[in-house]
N, C-alpha and C positions, 0 to 999 in steps of 0.2 A: 588464343582466346581461352578463358577459364571455363571449365566444365561446371555446369550447374548441379549435376547429381552429387558430386563429391562434397560440396560445402553445405548443401541444403539441410540435411538432418541436424548438423551442428548449429546452424543458424536458427533453425526451428526451436531447438532446445534452449538456446540463449534467449530467444524472444519469449518463450514460455516461462523461463525462470524470471526474466525481467518483469513480465506482467504479474506473476505471482508476488514478487517483491513489492511492486507498486501497490497492489491491493493490500498487502500487509501494512505498508507505511500509511496508506489511507485509513485503514482500520485503527491504527495507533493514534493518528491525528484526531479522528472522530472521538475515540475514547477519551483523549486528553481534553478536548473541547467540552464533552459532557461532564467530565469530572470538575473542570474549572467552573462550569455553569452551576453545578450542584453545590459546590463549596461556596460560591458567591451567594447563592440563595440562602444557604444555612447561615452564613455570616451576617447577612442583612436581616435575618429574622423571618424570612419568608417560608421557612420549612418547619 
């Protein structure tokens, strides 16, 4: 049987890094959507 104590801190670190990366990707996607929206408003003459 595998001991839970030995692998837990490494797993916790991996999950923390993955969550941080997911938030970063989400932020980039939101920024991209906002930029596309603003550019489309300006090009259509709404700004």
